[in-house]
C-alpha positions in Angstrom: -0.8 0.1 -0.1 1.9 3.2 -1.2 1.7 6.1 1.8 0.9 9.1 0.1 2.5 12.7 1.2 -0.5 15.4 1.3 1.2 18.8 1.0 -1.1 21.7 2.0 -0.5 24.7 0.7 -3.4 27.3 1.9 -2.5 30.7 1.3 0.1 31.2 -0.8 1.0 34.5 -2.6 -1.6 35.5 -5.0 -5.0 34.3 -3.4 -7.3 37.4 -2.3 -10.4 37.6 -0.3 -11.9 39.5 -3.5 -11.0 36.4 -5.6 -12.6 34.4 -2.8 -13.5 34.7 0.5 -12.2 31.1 1.4 -8.3 32.1 1.5 -7.0 32.3 4.6 -5.2 35.1 5.4 -4.9 36.4 9.0 -2.5 34.2 11.3 -5.8 32.9 13.0 -7.5 31.8 9.9 -4.3 29.9 8.4 -3.8 28.5 12.2 -7.6 27.2 12.1 -7.5 26.1 8.3 -4.7 23.9 8.9 -5.7 22.6 12.4 -8.4 21.5 10.4 -6.8 19.8 7.4 -4.8 18.7 9.8 -7.6 16.6 11.9 -8.6 15.5 8.4 -5.3 14.1 7.6 -2.4 16.3 6.0 1.8 15.7 6.4 3.4 19.0 5.7 1.4 22.8 5.7 3.3 25.1 2.9 2.4 28.4 4.5 2.8 31.7 3.5 2.4 34.8 5.8 0.3 38.3 4.9 0.8 41.6 6.7 -2.7 43.3 7.6 -4.0 44.2 4.8 -3.8 41.2 3.0 -0.5 41.5 1.0 2.2 38.8 1.0 5.0 39.5 3.9 8.5 37.9 4.7 7.9 39.0 8.3 9.4 37.0 10.8 6.7 37.9 13.7 4.0 37.6 11.8 5.2 34.1 10.7 6.0 33.4 14.3 2.3 33.8 15.7 1.6 30.8 12.6 4.1 29.0 13.8 2.8 29.6 17.7 -0.4 28.6 17.3 0.3 25.4 14.8 2.5 24.3 17.1 0.2 24.6 19.9 -2.7 22.8 17.8 -1.0 20.1 15.4 2.5 19.5 17.3 3.5 17.0 14.9 2.9 18.9 11.9 5.2 19.4 9.2 5.5 23.2 9.1 7.0 24.4 5.6 7.6 28.0 5.2 8.1 29.8 2.1 11.2 32.2 1.2 9.6 33.4 -2.5 11.5 35.3 -4.6 8.8 37.1 -5.9 8.5 40.3 -4.4 11.0 40.4 -2.3 15.5 40.6 -3.7 17.0 40.9 -0.6 18.2 37.9 1.1 17.9 39.2 4.9 14.2 39.5 3.9 14.0 36.1 2.1 16.2 34.0 4.9 14.3 35.4 7.9 11.5 33.5 8.1 14.3 30.4 8.3 15.3 32.0 11.9 12.5 30.9 13.5 13.2 27.1 12.8 10.1 25.9 10.6 10.7 21.7 9.5 11.1 23.1 6.3 11.7 25.9 3.8 11.4 26.0 0.4 14.2 26.5 -2.4 13.6 27.2 -5.5 16.2 26.3 -7.8 15.8 29.1 -10.3 14.7 32.2 -11.8 11.3 31.8 -13.8 8.6 33.7 -15.2 4.8 33.2 -14.4 2.2 34.7 -16.6 2.9 38.5 -15.3 5.1 38.5 -12.6 8.6 37.0 -12.2 10.5 34.6 -9.3 13.9 35.7 -9.4 16.4 33.3 -7.7 20.4 34.2 -8.9 22.8 31.1 -7.6 24.4 33.1 -5.1 20.7 33.9 -3.3 19.9 29.7 -4.1 23.1 28.8 -2.3 22.9 31.4 0.6 19.3 30.0 1.2 20.8 26.5 0.8 23.6 27.2 3.6 21.7 29.3 6.2 18.7 26.2 6.2 21.4 24.1 7.2 22.8 26.2 9.4 19.6 26.5 11.4 18.4 22.5 10.6 15.8 23.4 8.2 15.2 20.9 5.3 15.2 22.2 2.0 11.7 21.6 0.1 13.6 21.4 -2.9 10.9 23.5 -5.3 11.0 22.7 -9.5 9.4 24.5 -12.3 11.2 22.7 -14.9 13.9 20.2 -16.0 16.8 22.7 -15.3 15.6 23.1 -11.6 15.7 19.7 -11.1 19.6 19.1 -12.6 20.5 22.3 -10.6 19.1 20.5 -7.6 21.1 17.5 -8.6 24.5 19.9 -8.7 24.1 21.4 -5.6 23.5 17.8 -3.6 26.5 16.7 -4.8 28.5 20.0 -3.8 27.2 19.1 -0.4 25.3 22.9 -0.5 21.8 20.7 0.1 22.0 17.9 2.7 19.5 15.3 2.4 17.2 14.0 3.3 15.4 14.9 -0.1 11.8 16.1 -0.7 11.5 18.0 -4.4 7.8 19.6 -5.0 7.4 19.3 -9.0 4.8 21.8 -10.3 2.9 22.0 -13.3 1.2 23.4 -15.5 2.7 27.5 -15.3 3.1 28.2 -19.3 7.3 28.7 -18.2 7.8 25.4 -17.2 6.9 22.1 -16.8 3.3 21.2 -18.7 0.6 18.9 -16.6 0.9 15.7 -19.1 2.3 12.3 -18.5 5.0 12.7 -20.9 6.7 15.7 -18.6 5.2 14.1 -15.3 7.0 10.9 -16.3 10.2 12.7 -17.0 10.6 14.7 -14.5 10.4 12.1 -12.3 12.3 9.4 -14.0 15.4 12.1 -13.2 15.2 12.3 -9.4 17.2 9.6 -7.4 14.4 6.6 -6.6 15.4 7.3 -3.2 14.4 10.8 -2.7 10.7 11.9 -1.8 8.5 13.5 -4.5 5.2 15.6 -4.3 4.0 16.8 -7.1 1.6 20.0 -8.2 -0.5 21.3 -10.5 -1.4 24.5 -10.7 -5.0 26.3 -11.6 -7.0 23.7 -13.5 -4.7 21.2 -13.6 -4.4 20.7 -10.0 -7.1 17.6 -9.9 -5.6 15.9 -13.0 -2.0 16.7 -12.1 -3.0 15.0 -8.3 -4.9 12.1 -9.3 -2.1 11.1 -11.7 0.3 11.5 -8.4 -1.9 9.1 -6.3 -2.4 6.4 -8.5 1.5 6.8 -9.3 2.2 6.7 -5.3 3.6 10.2 -5.2 3.3 12.8 -3.1 0.9 15.3 -3.7 0.8 19.4 -3.1 -2.9 20.6 -2.8 -4.7 23.9 -2.0 -6.0 27.3 -2.2 -2.2 28.8 -3.4 -2.3 26.9 -6.3 -6.4 26.6 -7.8 -9.1 28.9 -6.3 -11.7 26.5 -8.8 -13.9 22.9 -7.5 -13.3 22.2 -11.4 -11.9 22.9 -14.6 -15.2 25.1 -15.8 -14.9 27.1 -12.6 -18.2 27.0 -11.9 -17.4 27.2 -7.7 -15.0 28.3 -5.7 -13.4 25.5 -3.6 -12.7 25.2 -0.1 -9.4 23.8 1.0 -10.9 21.6 3.4 -12.8 20.5 0.1 -9.7 19.7 -2.1 -8.2 18.1 0.9 -11.6 15.2 1.0 -10.9 14.6 -2.5 -7.4 13.9 -2.2 -8.6 11.3 0.6 -11.3 10.2 -1.9 -8.8 9.2 -4.5 -6.3 7.3 -2.1 -9.4 5.8 -1.1 -10.1 4.5 -4.7 -6.2 3.2 -5.1 -6.4 1.5 -1.6 -3.4 4.4 -0.6 -3.3 5.8 2.9 -1.4 8.8 4.4 1.7 9.6 5.6 1.5 11.1 9.1 3.6 14.0 9.7 5.1 11.9 12.4 6.3 9.4 10.4 7.3 12.0 7.9 9.2 13.2 10.5 11.0 10.2 11.7 12.7 10.3 8.4 14.5 13.5 9.2 12.4 15.9 7.7 11.7 17.5 11.1 13.8 20.4 12.0 17.4 18.8 13.1 17.2 21.0 16.3 13.1 20.4 17.1 12.7 19.7 20.5 
């Protein structure tokens, strides 16, 4: 029986309350929805923080409030924080959250373009973020949007800049990256060593398609409003985070899979090395 890693991404940097009332923005909302998701069954929570006006923030003070709430209500949960390069170019801003000691932090392995925005990740920024994660006992979540990012990630692993255990987050459906078809999914998965852990994400209308493929393959899944605000490809109605997670559990039941719990995943080395 395959054990499925569910990587829950409730908020992100793009969805707003004007787009969907379901997106959690305040620390309280993020904690409450993640707690509900944790009770239903997730492995990792991939957390972005927002300022009081709802705009994305890098501030450790806001992340601290979220982390404290999650550790109180979901003490076993794997917490993964974003170090995104969409809005900030300064290393100190992007790396501030690492100092709080989450279990994992995202590490996007190259620059890329979205439809209306770029995410800038120069080689020195990637290396500096990876080195700081090692310093604070944080495991890197290896975010890849194309084959070049996988190749660069393996290069950094071979250099000892990124150390294990290894979890790859492969994102399909961005206009300038991987497309959500079996050819590209297969190529990406086959380029990663068998001993590493992999989660597949589908952006926007491709979320269900990629999630279904991932569960069928026994891979991890990334799911949540960060990547997709709609229930269906026809955009007939907006989805809640909990509905999206329930659908993953239904797919798992169909395929005879089970959840890899946070405790099980953490025991493989994915808890922060300094976690008490």
